[in-house]
C-alpha positions, 0 to 999 in steps of 0.5 A: 500500499505506501509503496502504491502511493509513493509510486503514484506520487512519482508519476505525478511528480514526473508528469509535472517535470514533463509540462514544466519542461514544455512551459521553459521551453515552448511557452515561456509566458506560463512561467508565473503559473506555473511557479503560482502553481508551486506555491499553491501546492506548497502551501496546500503541502503544509496546510495537509501537514498541519492539519494531520501531522506525523507523529515521529516521538517528537520530530519532524520530518525532513520535508516539514522544513523543505516545504516552508523553503519551498512555499518562500522561493515559490513566492518569490520567484513569483513576485520576480517572474511577474516582474519580468513580463 
């Protein structure tokens, strides 16, 4: 069950990577939309972690810190990409 969930998550990431490369190479005007999508995805991941936290004996998983960093970076890069258009 756990392996299947991670396999589906990995497949989702591969599809998203193909879409992102397509936007970068073929449709650069959509780059701000991709940053907005990355920001929304990170915010939803943070919300899910807040609503249903993992119980690991008082330790947070490494992704907890990475998600906060991704929110800041995606917001910053969204702002920069909007200024350049």
